[in-house]
C-alpha positions, 0 to 999 in steps of 0.5 A: 395247891394248884396242880401244874399244867402239862405245859408247866411240867414240860418246861420244868423237864426241858430246863433239866437238860442236859443232865449234870452229875454231882461231883462224885455221884455214880452214874446209876445214882444220878439216873435213879435220882432224875427218874424219880424226879420225873415220876414225882413231877408227872404221876398226878397228870396220868393216873390210869394212863396206859401209855404212861404206865409203859414209860414208868415200867421202862424207868423202873428197869433202867437200873437193872439194865445198867447193873447187867451192863456193869456185870459184863452181861451186855447182851442181856442188858440190850435185850431188856432195853430192846423189850422196852423200846419195842413196847414204847414204839409199837410199830406195825406195817400199816400205822404207828401206835407207839408212845415215842415221837416218830416223825413221818408216822401219823402226826408229822403234819401236826408238829409245831416245828418248821419242816426245814428243821428236819431237812438241812444238816451240816457236816464239818470234817478235816477232809475234803470229801462229802461222803456221808459216812466212813467207808466200810474198808475204814470201819476201824475208825468208827469209834465210840461216840454218843450215837455211834456203835464202835465199828458201825459207820454212821452219818452225823449231821448238825442243824447249824455250823456252830453245832457241828463245830462244838461237836467235833471240838474244832479249833479256831483255825478254820482253814483246817476244816471243810463244811458240807450241807446235806439235804435230808430226804425227811419226807420219806423216812421215819425218824425217832425224835428225841427233841421233846417235840410239841404236837397239836391235836386240834385247834381247840385243844392247842398244844399237846405235850404228852409225846414230849413228856412221855419221851423225856426219860429216854431223852434224859438218859441219852443227854448225860454230860460226860464226867471228868473220868469219861471225858479224859482222853485216856478213857477207854469206856464212856458209860454215858453212851450206853443207851444212845448206842443201844438206840443206834444198834436197834435202828441198824437192824432193818429186820427189827424196825422201820425207823431209820434215824434219830434226831437229838439235842446236843449236850455241848450247849446249855440252850439245847433247843437251838442245837440238834443233831441227827444220826443215821446208821448204815443198814448194809454191810460190805467190804468196801464203799458206802451204804447205798441206802444212806447215799440215796437219802441225799443224792436225788432231786433238783438243782439248787434253787434260791432257798432249797437244795437237794443232795449234798454240797461239795465241801468248801473251806470253813474259812471261806464262809464269812458267817455262821448264818445258814442262808449265807452258807447255802448261797456260797457253797458250790453244789453238784449232782 
């Protein structure tokens, strides 16, 4: 029997996303099952590989992290998660030696990805404003979302209008919504990439899949679709959000990490590769206004050119955009600085 290549393993892992629970299956059992599948698929590829051993150590502790959380020891659960995320990131002041893919840390120039995929993000709201997050004086409205810690203001963006519409559950009454385009300062900020990126080592070796394969367990744990119970509008607790919220909590601690944002697949689509979100938590705390760090990511640069913008756009009614094509959107939105 021929051993599968890394590319074949990568494709098998990719099509498993997003994760669907079987009817009546507990969340912990679901996670145990797909992490065991991961080990079965990948173990023969990485015998005596130190990076892979760190990934498996994380996988082995995921069950305990959830059990601690279920028992009410939420801080202990987070500390065990933090131990592993620090082990997988291994960030120091001068270079990046970690296992997880971090854009703008050493190998961003060899991503097999168009840099525009890191640059333009859209936001749809029922309010006529462009501010990137809920003002601090209204933080009570920052609820429990996949990559939002309750009460922590955060910028959410989608790579297409279609992605944003599905994420917010928008109706067909587009007159009720406003759309803005944000030009993210992607070249300056370190970004945790949970989209299984393909990275080239050199021209002879071609595509290199290790970073994507090693990041898959964390990606999968953050991509479990909500069950019938947690999707109910009366649900008070969404267990599928535990790990994504742990990630946001970690990124919000500016004294703990240099990584400022997380890029991740939407769980609202079966074809995950075309629908990507970004979340950037506020990194300062004050009574009113907005995070100056977040504002600085969008409001600097030159005026609108044919195919590139800088800053963020004045919102327009979604109904005034005649197509979901991004290039048409850029030409029809009024920009201001």
